[in-house]
N, C-alpha and C positions, 0 to 999 in steps of 0.2 A: 586287719584295718588300711594298714599303708598297702595292697597291692586294690583292696575295692575303689579306693579315692584315686588309685592309677586307672583303673577303668570308666571312671566313670567322667561326665560330660558334664561341667559346672556353668552354668548362666550368668548373665548380667546381673548384679544387684547381689549376688551371693560370695562368701567370707572364702578366701582363700585357705585350705587349709594347713598347710606347710606353703613355705620356702621353696622355690623349681622351676625348674623351666616346663613351660605349659604349651603343648600343642594346640595353634586357634586354628577355629576354622570359620569362614563366615559365610555369609549366605549370596553366592550367585556373584561375588563382585571383585573376588579377591583368592588366588591361592591361600591353600592353609601353610602357615610359617609356626614359629617358635616364638615363643615371649619369658621372659622369667617374672615371675610375679612373685610376690615375698606375703610371707605368713598376714594373716589380720587383714589383709589389700581386699578392697572388693572389690572385683572384676566388673571391668568396666562395659560398660555399651560401644557399637561402632557407631561412630560418626556416619556411614553408607546404609548399615544393614539392622543399626539400632539392636535391639534384644534379640537378635536371629542371630547372635555371634556365639560358639561355644569355648571353654576350654578342656581341655584334660591334661592331667599331669603328665608326664614324661620323665623325669628325673628331678629327685629331690636336690637341693644344693647341701653340699656339707661342708660346715665349720672346721677347720678355718681355711682349707687351701679352695674354696670357693666350685670347687671341679665338682660338675653333676651327678650323681648315683643314678645308671638307668636300671632299672628293677625290671 
């Protein structure tokens, strides 16, 4: 299941399945970047590209160290 979530792209309005580092892809106005999203947070829309932004889990946050674990 964790490997499936690492391949899936999430859309604004969906709930983050786990706390982690997510790759963020915008539609045509910004280079990809990374963001930390906490479990059960709603993925946000972008102020510029709206619901065309996508998020993909890159690594889970690991308690208590907080260092990401890359899958």
